[in-house]
VOGU-3710 file (C-alpha; in Angstrom, 3 decimals, decimal comma):
1> xxxxxxxxxx> 97,988/-80,233/-133,030  96,585/-81,349/-136,366  99,198/-82,580/-138,856  97,025/-83,262/-141,936  97,782/-81,873/-145,402  96,083/-78,620/-144,536  98,472/-77,804/-141,740  100,616/-74,754/-142,451  103,860/-73,382/-140,997  101,778/-71,179/-138,694
11> xxxxxxxxxx> 100,607/-74,335/-136,869  104,167/-75,465/-136,128  106,235/-74,493/-133,076  108,197/-71,283/-133,562  111,592/-72,966/-133,905  110,301/-75,469/-136,516  108,385/-72,739/-138,361  111,501/-70,564/-138,587  113,569/-73,487/-139,938  110,871/-74,296/-142,557
21> xxxxxxxxxx> 110,864/-70,662/-143,729  114,692/-70,619/-143,859  114,738/-73,720/-146,079  111,985/-72,271/-148,303  113,844/-68,943/-148,585  117,087/-70,703/-149,564  115,274/-72,779/-152,218  113,484/-69,656/-153,537  116,828/-67,999/-154,325  117,933/-70,989/-156,441
31> xxxxxxxxxx> 114,682/-71,369/-158,472  114,611/-70,300/-162,118  112,595/-67,147/-162,771  109,865/-69,080/-164,569  109,227/-71,347/-161,540  108,970/-68,541/-158,966  105,326/-68,068/-157,828  103,966/-64,603/-158,575  103,334/-64,002/-154,858  107,066/-64,518/-154,131
41> xxxxxxxxxx> 108,607/-62,400/-156,906  109,004/-59,428/-154,560  110,309/-61,663/-151,726  113,007/-63,070/-154,001  114,382/-59,565/-154,495  115,145/-59,316/-150,772  118,650/-59,972/-149,532  119,113/-63,714/-148,818  119,477/-63,080/-145,086  116,147/-61,166/-144,963
51> xxxxxxxxxx> 113,916/-63,408/-147,080  112,851/-65,723/-144,258  111,969/-62,880/-141,864  110,736/-60,114/-144,194  108,843/-62,532/-146,433  107,578/-64,901/-143,733  103,859/-64,487/-144,502  103,990/-64,924/-148,335  106,459/-67,842/-147,952  104,176/-69,623/-145,458
61> xxxxxxxxxx> 101,132/-69,022/-147,688  102,939/-70,364/-150,761  104,078/-73,539/-148,911  100,497/-74,141/-147,771  98,673/-73,408/-151,025  101,191/-73,898/-153,875  102,041/-77,620/-154,080  104,464/-76,983/-156,958  106,500/-74,519/-154,881  106,514/-76,903/-151,881
71> xxxxxxxxxx> 107,722/-79,710/-154,147  110,534/-77,455/-155,425  111,559/-76,698/-151,853  111,396/-80,433/-150,990  113,645/-81,228/-153,963  116,201/-78,705/-152,731  116,063/-80,281/-149,259  116,614/-83,763/-150,728  119,803/-82,530/-152,383  121,024/-80,861/-149,176
81> xxxxxxxxxx> 120,050/-83,722/-146,768  120,255/-86,972/-148,780  120,745/-89,362/-145,825  117,883/-87,876/-143,783  115,471/-87,738/-146,715  116,221/-91,363/-147,728  115,479/-92,534/-144,206  112,173/-90,591/-144,114  111,154/-91,730/-147,650  111,670/-95,345/-146,541
91> xxxxxxxxxx> 109,041/-94,829/-143,819  111,501/-95,779/-141,100  111,321/-94,365/-137,622  112,392/-90,743/-137,186  116,205/-90,728/-136,957  118,110/-89,197/-134,081  119,545/-85,722/-134,508  118,340/-82,170/-134,214  114,570/-82,586/-133,729  113,873/-79,103/-135,158
101> xxxxxxxxxx> 115,738/-79,943/-138,402  114,009/-83,340/-138,638  110,535/-81,826/-138,112  111,143/-79,136/-140,757  112,345/-81,720/-143,320  109,387/-84,055/-142,565  106,945/-81,149/-143,058  108,465/-80,197/-146,423  108,968/-83,757/-147,821  105,594/-85,161/-146,664
111> xxxxxxxxxx> 106,638/-88,701/-147,460  104,018/-91,206/-146,164  103,466/-91,673/-143,319  104,602/-88,024/-142,774  101,867/-87,029/-140,251  103,064/-89,701/-137,793  106,687/-88,812/-138,458  105,897/-85,114/-137,888  104,111/-85,906/-134,620  107,143/-87,890/-133,439
121> xxxxxxxxxx> 109,561/-85,127/-134,454  107,426/-82,424/-132,812  107,234/-84,453/-129,622  111,037/-84,645/-129,689  111,149/-80,864/-130,112  108,863/-80,431/-127,125  110,898/-82,910/-125,086  114,099/-81,036/-125,967  112,525/-77,716/-124,985  111,263/-79,237/-121,755
131> xxxxxxxxxx> 114,721/-80,578/-120,924  116,252/-77,187/-121,695  113,709/-75,473/-119,461  114,359/-77,997/-116,705  118,112/-77,454/-116,917  117,596/-73,680/-116,941  115,289/-73,900/-113,956  117,778/-76,078/-112,068  120,557/-73,606/-112,799  118,358/-70,746/-111,593
141> xxxxxxxxxx> 117,576/-72,635/-108,385  121,290/-73,256/-107,833  122,051/-69,589/-108,485  119,352/-68,447/-106,067  120,588/-70,941/-103,462  124,127/-69,585/-103,733  122,780/-66,042/-103,504  120,797/-66,978/-100,393  123,866/-68,538/-98,778  125,899/-65,430/-99,584
151> xxxxxxxxxx> 123,169/-63,204/-98,163  122,983/-65,225/-94,962  126,763/-65,079/-94,560  126,707/-61,320/-95,173  123,917/-60,978/-92,607  125,952/-62,864/-90,001  128,979/-60,678/-90,745  126,931/-57,495/-90,424  125,429/-58,698/-87,149  128,902/-59,320/-85,764
161> xxxxxxxxxx> 130,064/-55,873/-86,894  127,015/-54,215/-85,331  127,579/-56,042/-82,033  131,248/-54,998/-81,951  130,389/-51,403/-82,827  127,692/-51,309/-80,158  130,195/-52,524/-77,557  132,701/-49,854/-78,664  130,040/-47,178/-78,342  129,064/-48,428/-74,884
171> xxxxxxxxxx> 132,670/-48,247/-73,704  133,088/-44,791/-75,227  129,900/-43,554/-73,545  131,112/-44,791/-70,144  134,435/-42,965/-70,631  132,639/-39,762/-71,621  130,452/-39,962/-68,542  133,487/-40,386/-66,287  135,200/-37,410/-67,920  132,049/-35,330/-67,529
181> xxxxxxxxxx> 131,820/-36,081/-63,835  135,488/-35,094/-63,404  134,948/-31,807/-65,234  131,898/-31,035/-63,129  133,853/-31,644/-59,942  136,676/-29,375/-61,144  134,158/-26,703/-62,088  132,507/-26,860/-58,674  135,867/-26,396/-56,941  136,814/-23,539/-59,246
191> xxxxxxxxxx> 133,523/-21,749/-58,664  133,862/-22,137/-54,912  137,398/-20,736/-54,964  136,364/-17,868/-57,242  133,498/-16,881/-54,964  135,744/-16,807/-51,906  138,778/-15,030/-53,413  137,483/-12,833/-56,285  134,116/-11,359/-55,345  135,100/-7,876/-56,473
201> xxxxxxxxxx> 136,719/-9,084/-59,709  133,630/-11,092/-60,685  131,648/-7,980/-61,555  134,407/-6,574/-63,717  134,931/-9,884/-65,452  131,214/-10,242/-66,076  131,035/-6,726/-67,481  134,044/-7,378/-69,703  132,487/-10,611/-70,927  129,265/-8,835/-71,745
211> xxxxxxxxxx> 131,173/-6,144/-73,613  133,174/-8,769/-75,499  130,042/-10,689/-76,387  128,338/-7,511/-77,543  131,345/-6,558/-79,639  131,523/-10,057/-81,096  127,819/-9,995/-81,975  128,198/-6,587/-83,589  131,191/-7,853/-85,540  129,235/-10,921/-86,680
221> xxxxxxxxxx> 126,268/-8,795/-87,699  128,565/-6,384/-89,546  130,286/-9,288/-91,305  126,934/-10,823/-92,283  125,678/-7,475/-93,520  128,854/-6,986/-95,532  128,492/-10,442/-97,075  124,852/-9,730/-97,962  125,876/-6,413/-99,471  128,548/-8,119/-101,552
231> xxxxxxxxxx> 126,057/-10,764/-102,755  123,465/-8,087/-103,555  126,071/-6,053/-105,430  127,193/-9,086/-107,411  123,564/-9,979/-108,172  122,916/-6,432/-109,345  126,013/-6,549/-111,529  124,923/-9,873/-113,053  121,382/-8,621/-113,587  122,744/-5,426/-115,106
241> xxxxxxxxxx> 125,050/-7,350/-117,442  122,318/-9,819/-118,442  119,420/-7,395/-118,667  121,133/-4,270/-119,942  120,975/-5,274/-123,597  117,420/-6,706/-123,524  115,992/-3,917/-121,334  117,607/-1,171/-123,407  116,451/-2,772/-126,641  112,887/-3,147/-125,330
251> xxxxxxxxxx> 112,756/0,432/-124,023  114,184/1,906/-127,240  111,826/-0,233/-129,369  108,800/0,798/-127,276  109,809/4,473/-127,494  110,218/4,274/-131,292  106,851/2,492/-131,544  105,052/5,155/-129,493  106,688/8,032/-131,393  105,956/6,508/-134,801
261> xxxxxxxxxx> 102,390/5,605/-133,778  101,707/9,157/-132,536  103,270/10,716/-135,639  101,361/8,414/-137,965  98,068/8,962/-136,149  98,484/12,768/-136,176  99,362/12,705/-139,875  96,508/10,332/-140,725  93,885/12,352/-138,807  95,276/15,681/-139,959
271> xxxxxxxxxx> 95,082/17,120/-136,436  95,735/20,787/-135,952  97,481/22,052/-132,810  95,149/21,904/-129,780  93,499/25,273/-129,226  90,679/24,048/-126,957  91,590/22,627/-123,548  89,478/20,117/-121,583  88,627/22,705/-118,898  87,103/24,952/-121,563
281> xxxxxxxxxx> 84,470/22,330/-122,316  83,363/21,477/-118,765  79,697/22,523/-118,411  79,295/23,153/-122,138  76,232/21,184/-123,275  77,318/21,413/-126,858  80,582/19,674/-126,080  79,041/16,667/-124,349  77,719/13,680/-126,198  73,926/13,455/-125,929
291> xxxxxxxxxx> 72,456/10,211/-124,665  70,810/8,125/-127,310  72,841/9,593/-130,183  72,804/7,117/-133,038  76,175/5,621/-133,926  76,983/4,168/-137,338  76,946/0,363/-137,268  80,339/-1,360/-137,321  80,644/-4,507/-139,407  82,332/-7,321/-137,452
301> xxxxxxxxxx> 85,102/-9,179/-139,264  86,212/-12,766/-138,698  89,563/-13,452/-137,031  90,824/-15,233/-140,163  90,000/-12,243/-142,405  93,333/-11,369/-144,077  92,396/-7,675/-144,032  92,578/-7,726/-140,213  96,136/-9,065/-140,379  97,062/-6,541/-143,076
311> xxxxxxxxxx> 95,833/-3,674/-140,907  97,784/-4,931/-137,900  100,985/-5,144/-139,935  100,476/-1,582/-141,183  100,788/-0,279/-137,604  104,153/1,292/-136,636  106,916/-1,102/-135,553  104,659/-4,160/-135,781  106,317/-7,544/-135,112  104,840/-10,637/-136,847
321> xxxxxxxxxx> 105,720/-13,996/-135,203  104,707/-17,063/-137,284  104,181/-20,644/-136,035  105,795/-22,103/-139,174  104,574/-25,692/-139,374  101,118/-24,712/-138,055  100,736/-22,560/-141,192  102,426/-24,824/-143,751  100,744/-28,089/-142,737  97,295/-26,501/-143,094
331> xxxxxxxxxx> 98,099/-24,556/-146,292  100,348/-26,953/-148,256  100,951/-29,978/-146,067  101,384/-32,280/-149,079  104,872/-30,857/-149,706  108,056/-32,134/-147,986  109,026/-30,195/-144,862  111,984/-28,481/-146,571  109,724/-27,272/-149,419  107,098/-26,138/-146,896
341> xxxxxxxxxx> 109,689/-24,030/-145,078  111,080/-22,507/-148,288  107,646/-21,620/-149,645  106,490/-19,990/-146,395  109,701/-18,007/-145,843  109,684/-16,816/-149,464  106,111/-15,539/-149,068  106,973/-13,849/-145,773  109,921/-12,111/-147,440  107,555/-10,596/-150,012
351> xxxxxxxxxx> 105,159/-9,588/-147,236  107,983/-7,904/-145,286  109,069/-5,918/-148,310  105,497/-4,688/-148,729  104,667/-3,912/-145,056  108,168/-3,203/-143,597  107,052/-5,087/-140,463  109,517/-7,147/-138,412  108,881/-10,842/-139,172  110,132/-13,881/-137,226
361> xxxxxxxxxx> 109,244/-17,421/-138,414  109,595/-20,265/-135,857  109,923/-23,965/-136,700  109,963/-26,981/-134,408  113,557/-28,261/-134,360  112,474/-31,698/-132,990  110,998/-32,775/-136,387  114,190/-31,850/-138,273  116,889/-34,533/-138,560  120,468/-33,261/-138,255
371> xxxxxxxxxx> 121,629/-29,708/-138,816  119,413/-27,717/-141,184  120,407/-24,421/-142,785  117,518/-21,919/-142,392  115,962/-20,896/-145,714  117,561/-17,675/-146,991  115,070/-14,795/-147,246  115,608/-11,064/-147,053  113,948/-9,381/-144,084  112,719/-12,602/-142,375
381> xxxxxxxxxx> 114,258/-13,989/-139,168  114,088/-17,824/-139,142  114,444/-19,646/-135,808  114,424/-23,380/-134,945  113,568/-24,478/-131,403  116,491/-25,900/-129,417  116,698/-29,578/-128,249  114,147/-30,228/-125,515  112,058/-27,229/-126,630  109,103/-27,031/-129,012
391> xxxxxxxxxx> 108,259/-24,154/-131,334  105,365/-23,125/-129,013  107,838/-22,442/-126,181  110,124/-20,467/-128,534  107,153/-18,305/-129,593  106,232/-17,598/-125,960  109,830/-16,569/-125,191  109,828/-14,189/-128,167  106,551/-12,587/-127,012  107,773/-12,205/-123,417
401> xxxxxxxxxx> 110,904/-10,451/-124,688  108,829/-7,710/-126,339  107,923/-4,526/-124,368  104,344/-3,945/-123,342  102,664/-1,602/-125,796  104,348/-2,829/-128,971  102,148/-4,361/-131,670  103,043/-8,073/-131,603  100,996/-10,407/-133,849  101,309/-14,206/-133,471
411> xxxxxxxxxx> 99,986/-16,388/-136,330  98,937/-19,833/-135,037  95,730/-21,854/-134,944  96,924/-23,683/-131,821  94,459/-22,700/-129,062  97,039/-23,126/-126,282  99,548/-20,896/-128,107  96,870/-18,272/-128,819  95,719/-18,139/-125,187  99,291/-17,909/-123,901
421> xxxxxxxxxx> 100,419/-15,066/-126,161  97,155/-13,167/-125,615  97,833/-13,218/-121,858  101,328/-11,841/-122,574  99,907/-8,876/-124,535  100,213/-10,180/-128,118  97,430/-10,429/-130,728  96,793/-14,024/-131,944  95,629/-14,526/-135,543  94,575/-17,904/-137,087
431> xxxxxxxxxx> 96,888/-19,458/-139,667  94,367/-19,257/-142,591  94,490/-15,434/-142,387  98,223/-15,420/-143,175  97,844/-18,057/-145,895  95,159/-15,981/-147,619  97,185/-12,791/-147,241  100,220/-14,473/-148,838  98,036/-15,810/-151,701  97,047/-12,229/-152,527
441> x> 100,699/-11,540/-153,412
//
């Protein structure tokens, strides 16, 4: 390692470099304001305990390039370590002591011949580190040796236990075999006696056994069937308790939607009561559409056209579900999150008052620190996703809870969210459409 005047703290070992920066940081705090280098003004404002770590780079640069600052640090070191600095200034051999401290002082003082003194001190640092590593390695070897001895002793103990257990099992097996042979002999004698003395009773006993077995099987089947019936009944009760509210709400909402849609459509079209039935028109050429009849062209509108969203919200019982941050970060992402939420919910409140649609705004709870009170807005339902859940999942759960046939509009430019809600029967609309609709006022 080069130790000329151009060497900086970055070229020193880590321990020496840290000590140099600590000494420089301590001296920086005691300097008059006029003597503080401009590059270290901000570092001086740090807490004393953080200057060496938080200001490591500017301190190292100043020591390397600003000779006046290094001299000020050296003067502070001379006052703190008078004996060590006198020995080094005299050009004597590097004194004994903490090699890291000696190397840091040599680097800062730079008293001739400081390069040789620094080399000697750094070699002492390396020797100390080597000795520490050697001691650590020796201790690790001793620890591993003790662990190996313990493992070998445990292995011997386990082998002895296994051998004893195997012998016990062998003895137990021999006893079981002897008992089995005795039982077989007794059974043979009993069967022989039964055949000779109870031939007539054997049939009755066999028939009774069959009847008992049949009755037992029927009882078991009946008991199993009863248990299944109880479980099914309990499951039905649970399902009824859990689904009664949601199913009833969905059915009633769908019924209201259909009734209002039919009433609105009849009123809008001005339909008179039907006086012509479909069977009256079968075979009537005048009632059938002629092939090739010209149809008026229909102008296609983009998905982010706010008029499309406005028309959807004008439908009966429409439900607007908004991916909150997806809208705010694209429309006014320069605002803080709290201001984004307040601005969006305020606009949605105005939109709800104008359209009378049901509006639910979902925010990702994972990006909110601590408990957050939802912004207050009349007519807008604000929901934060629960821990472990993102706003996308909350939106999908809201869509799945709606009955098929209801107008459900989901505002999000997230492709995955749009595809998911479309498959569930909802109508996805890009976020810019809502932003433009809100800007209209």
